C-alpha positions as CSV (number, residue, x, y, z in Angstrom):
1,X,36.5,11.8,22.5
2,X,34.3,13.7,19.9
3,X,35.7,13.1,16.5
4,X,37.8,15.2,14.2
5,X,36.9,18.4,12.8
6,X,38.3,19.8,9.3
7,X,39.5,23.7,9.8
8,X,40.4,25.7,7.0
9,X,42.7,28.6,7.2
10,X,43.8,26.6,10.5
11,X,47.5,28.4,10.2
12,X,45.4,32.2,10.0
13,X,45.3,34.2,12.7
14,X,41.8,33.4,13.5
15,X,42.5,30.1,12.4
16,X,44.9,29.3,15.5
17,X,42.8,30.4,17.7
18,X,40.0,27.9,16.3
19,X,42.2,25.0,16.5
20,X,43.5,26.1,20.1
21,X,39.9,25.9,21.7
22,X,39.1,22.5,19.6
23,X,41.9,20.8,21.7
24,X,40.9,22.7,24.8
25,X,38.2,20.8,24.5
26,X,39.5,17.9,23.0
27,X,38.3,17.6,19.7
28,X,41.1,16.2,16.9
29,X,42.2,18.6,14.7
30,X,42.3,18.4,10.9
31,X,43.8,21.1,10.0
32,X,43.9,22.2,6.0
33,X,47.4,24.1,5.4
34,X,49.1,25.2,1.9
35,X,51.7,28.4,1.8
36,X,51.6,29.3,5.7
37,X,52.7,26.0,8.0
38,X,51.3,25.4,11.4
39,X,52.1,26.6,14.5
40,X,50.7,24.4,16.6
41,X,51.8,21.3,17.8
42,X,49.7,18.7,19.3
43,X,49.0,14.7,19.7
44,X,45.3,15.7,18.8
45,X,46.5,17.7,15.6
46,X,46.9,16.3,11.8
47,X,48.2,18.8,9.3
48,X,46.5,18.5,5.2
49,X,48.9,20.4,2.9
50,X,46.9,20.6,0.3
51,X,45.4,23.6,-2.1
52,X,42.2,24.3,-1.2
53,X,40.6,24.2,-5.0
54,X,42.0,20.0,-5.5
55,X,38.3,19.1,-5.1
56,X,39.8,15.4,-4.7
57,X,42.4,15.7,-2.0
58,X,39.9,17.7,0.3
59,X,37.2,15.4,0.2
60,X,39.6,12.8,1.0
61,X,40.7,14.7,4.2
62,X,37.4,15.8,5.1
63,X,36.4,12.0,4.7
64,X,36.7,11.0,8.6
65,X,35.7,14.5,9.8
66,X,32.7,15.4,11.8
67,X,32.1,18.8,11.2
68,X,34.3,21.1,8.9
69,X,34.9,24.6,10.3
70,X,36.2,27.2,6.8
71,X,37.4,30.4,8.2
72,X,39.6,31.2,5.0
73,X,38.8,34.9,3.9
74,X,41.2,37.5,2.6
75,X,41.0,41.3,3.1
76,X,43.8,42.5,0.1
77,X,43.9,40.8,-3.2
78,X,46.3,39.9,-4.9
79,X,45.4,39.3,-8.8
80,X,49.3,38.2,-9.8
81,X,49.0,35.1,-7.7
82,X,45.4,34.4,-8.1
83,X,44.2,35.8,-4.8
84,X,40.8,37.8,-5.4
85,X,37.5,38.3,-3.9
86,X,35.7,35.8,-6.1
87,X,38.6,33.1,-5.9
88,X,39.0,33.0,-2.5
89,X,35.6,33.8,-0.8
90,X,32.8,32.2,-3.1
91,X,35.2,29.3,-5.6
92,X,37.1,28.8,-2.1
93,X,33.2,28.3,-0.4
94,X,32.0,26.0,-3.0
95,X,35.3,23.9,-3.2
96,X,34.9,23.0,0.9
97,X,30.6,22.9,0.5
98,X,31.0,20.0,-2.5
99,X,34.0,18.2,-0.7
100,X,31.8,18.0,2.3
101,X,28.7,16.6,0.5
102,X,30.8,14.4,-1.3
103,X,32.2,12.9,1.8
104,X,29.2,12.5,3.4
105,X,30.1,14.9,6.3
106,X,26.8,17.2,7.3
107,X,28.0,19.5,9.9
108,X,29.5,22.8,8.5
109,X,30.1,26.3,10.2
110,X,31.1,29.2,8.0
111,X,33.0,32.3,8.8
112,X,31.2,35.5,6.4
113,X,31.6,39.2,8.0
114,X,29.5,41.5,9.8
115,X,27.9,44.4,6.8
116,X,27.9,40.8,4.1
117,X,24.5,42.1,2.6
118,X,22.7,41.5,-1.4
119,X,23.0,45.1,-1.8
120,X,26.8,45.7,-0.7
121,X,28.9,48.3,-2.3
122,X,32.3,46.5,-1.5
123,X,33.4,43.8,-3.6
124,X,34.7,42.4,-0.5
125,X,30.7,42.1,1.1
126,X,29.3,41.2,-2.9
127,X,31.5,38.0,-2.9
128,X,30.9,37.0,1.0
129,X,27.4,37.7,0.5
130,X,27.6,35.1,-2.3
131,X,29.7,32.4,-0.5
132,X,26.8,32.4,2.3
133,X,23.7,32.4,-0.5
134,X,26.0,28.7,-1.8
135,X,25.9,27.7,2.0
136,X,22.4,28.1,2.6
137,X,21.3,26.3,-0.9
138,X,24.1,23.2,0.4
139,X,21.4,21.1,2.1
140,X,24.4,20.8,4.9
141,X,23.8,21.2,8.6
142,X,25.0,24.8,8.3
143,X,25.7,28.0,10.5
144,X,27.1,31.3,9.4
145,X,28.8,33.6,11.7
146,X,29.2,37.1,10.8
147,X,32.2,38.8,12.9
148,X,32.7,42.4,13.2
149,X,36.8,43.8,13.4
150,X,38.4,40.6,14.8
151,X,41.1,42.0,17.4
152,X,44.2,39.6,19.1
153,X,47.3,40.1,19.7
154,X,48.3,38.2,16.7
155,X,46.5,40.0,14.8
156,X,47.8,42.8,11.7
157,X,45.4,44.9,12.5
158,X,46.5,45.7,16.4
159,X,50.0,45.2,15.5
160,X,49.3,47.9,13.2
161,X,48.0,49.7,16.1
162,X,50.6,48.9,18.5
163,X,53.0,50.6,15.7
164,X,50.9,53.8,15.4
165,X,50.5,54.1,19.2
166,X,54.3,54.1,19.4
167,X,55.2,56.0,16.7
168,X,56.8,53.3,14.6
169,X,55.2,53.4,11.6
170,X,53.5,56.0,9.2
171,X,52.2,58.2,9.6
172,X,54.5,58.2,12.8
173,X,53.0,61.3,14.1
174,X,49.6,60.7,14.2
175,X,47.0,57.6,14.0
176,X,45.2,57.7,11.2
177,X,41.4,56.7,10.2
178,X,39.2,57.6,6.8
179,X,36.5,60.1,7.6
180,X,33.4,62.0,5.6
181,X,35.5,65.4,5.9
182,X,36.9,67.7,3.1
183,X,40.3,68.1,4.4
184,X,42.0,66.6,7.3
185,X,40.9,67.2,11.0
186,X,41.9,66.4,14.7
187,X,39.7,63.5,14.9
188,X,36.1,65.2,14.3
189,X,35.3,63.4,10.8
190,X,32.6,60.8,10.9
191,X,33.7,57.2,10.0
192,X,31.7,54.1,10.7
193,X,31.0,52.6,14.3
194,X,33.2,49.2,15.1
195,X,32.0,46.5,17.3
196,X,35.3,44.8,17.8
197,X,35.4,41.3,19.1
198,X,38.7,39.5,21.4
199,X,39.2,36.6,18.9
200,X,39.1,34.1,21.7
201,X,35.9,34.7,21.9
202,X,35.3,34.6,18.4
203,X,36.6,30.9,18.6
204,X,34.9,30.1,21.1
205,X,31.5,30.8,19.4
206,X,32.8,28.7,16.5
207,X,33.5,26.0,18.4
208,X,30.2,26.0,20.4
209,X,28.6,25.4,17.8
210,X,29.7,22.1,17.0
211,X,27.4,21.0,20.3
212,X,24.5,23.3,20.0
213,X,22.0,22.7,17.4
214,X,19.8,25.5,18.3
215,X,22.7,26.8,15.6
216,X,21.9,24.6,13.2
217,X,20.6,26.3,10.2
218,X,21.1,30.4,11.3
219,X,23.3,33.5,10.7
220,X,24.5,35.1,14.0
221,X,26.0,38.8,13.7
222,X,29.3,38.7,16.1
223,X,30.9,41.7,18.0
224,X,32.3,42.4,21.1
225,X,29.3,44.7,24.1
226,X,31.0,48.0,22.3
227,X,30.4,50.2,20.0
228,X,33.1,52.5,19.5
229,X,34.3,55.4,16.8
230,X,37.5,55.4,15.7
231,X,39.0,57.7,17.5
232,X,37.5,56.3,20.7
233,X,39.4,52.9,19.4
234,X,42.7,54.8,18.7
235,X,42.7,56.6,22.0
236,X,42.0,53.3,24.0
237,X,44.6,51.6,22.4
238,X,47.2,54.5,23.3
239,X,45.7,54.6,26.7
240,X,46.5,51.2,27.5
241,X,49.3,50.7,25.2
242,X,51.2,53.9,25.9
243,X,49.6,55.6,29.1
244,X,48.4,58.6,27.3
245,X,46.6,59.8,24.4
246,X,48.2,59.9,20.7
247,X,46.8,62.2,18.3
248,X,44.2,61.3,16.2
249,X,43.6,62.7,12.8
250,X,40.9,61.7,9.9
251,X,41.8,61.4,6.4
252,X,39.2,62.2,4.1
253,X,38.2,59.0,2.4
254,X,37.2,60.9,-1.1
255,X,41.3,61.0,-0.8
256,X,41.6,58.0,-0.2
257,X,39.9,56.2,-2.9
258,X,41.8,58.5,-5.3
259,X,45.2,57.3,-4.0
260,X,43.3,53.7,-4.7
261,X,42.5,55.0,-8.1
262,X,45.5,56.0,-9.4
263,X,48.4,54.5,-7.6
264,X,49.5,50.7,-8.3
265,X,48.0,48.4,-5.1
266,X,51.2,47.6,-3.8
267,X,52.3,51.2,-2.9
268,X,49.4,51.4,-0.7
269,X,48.7,49.3,3.2
270,X,44.9,49.9,1.9
271,X,42.7,49.1,-1.1
272,X,39.4,51.0,-2.4
273,X,37.4,48.0,-0.2
274,X,38.7,48.7,2.8
275,X,38.0,52.7,2.5
276,X,34.0,52.3,1.3
277,X,34.0,49.5,4.7
278,X,35.5,51.9,6.9
279,X,32.7,54.2,6.3
280,X,29.7,52.2,7.1
281,X,28.6,51.4,10.5
282,X,29.8,47.8,11.1
283,X,27.9,46.7,14.4
284,X,25.2,44.5,15.3
285,X,22.3,43.7,18.0
286,X,24.1,40.7,19.9
287,X,20.4,39.5,21.7
288,X,20.0,36.7,19.2
289,X,23.6,35.2,20.0
290,X,23.7,35.6,23.4
291,X,20.2,34.0,23.6
292,X,21.3,30.8,21.7
293,X,25.1,30.5,22.7
294,X,24.3,31.5,26.6
295,X,27.0,34.0,26.6
296,X,28.5,37.7,26.2
297,X,31.7,38.5,24.2
298,X,34.4,40.3,26.1
299,X,35.0,44.2,25.7
300,X,37.7,45.7,23.8
301,X,39.6,47.7,26.6
302,X,39.0,45.0,29.0
303,X,40.7,42.4,26.7
304,X,43.3,44.6,24.9
305,X,44.9,45.5,28.8
306,X,45.2,41.3,29.0
307,X,46.8,41.0,25.9
308,X,48.7,44.6,26.0
309,X,52.4,43.0,26.7
310,X,52.2,40.9,23.7
311,X,52.1,43.3,21.4
312,X,55.9,44.3,21.7
């Protein structure tokens, strides 16, 4: 049996899928949890209820593990609770890397995000890049994976998509997206392309790294095989989940940014960074991933059809 793997963010959307994949391959799992309890129960799981910023507790928990998979990240800040991009992306990564080094654990696998780069406009991508730089300089046997939009039945994005399809969430009458238009249009505004990747495929990639020495010291962009516009993604979702198309309307990005500037964050279901990132292409070349991993992620419509019954 392989040695234990320490997983941060184990109770989250991606973390749950990674833990399930580890268990399917008989890896014992040490799952770091804090506020959200782990929904899985298995003889090979041991939960560590500790604060990510308690360096001694994290190092002690990592001590007998063979590897670390660090998945923690946020898309919405909550400064009043100390949840910011800088703290949760950069400082959290520094703490986990330092704890791994202190514990003598060499193998480290890191979830970043597609679009991460030094000249990024969004704070989300800027802080993801700073975290990557710390990992690269760590001296550990690291691998960085940069997923595009990760979708699956338990993910907040697809749950919202299903509510839009059924007209049970604002704006009720149509499916929205942000675009470069001056005024709202019927799905004709330009926004960034997406390359959504199924959560089980993303989890498989993280776990594959544990036994694939080719991946050490490498950065892998990860997406599915489909490059979709927002209207295309909405239309596929509506066709699969409802059997017919829904009205798709583009909301001007300038208007969304204005709302972010003048309204309290709690009044909006999106933030400035999400608006900015929606206007950028979030796509990648999968050649290197396929060459090193030996498989290709599955398509959006194919996997959505498989889990559509779970989107109730």
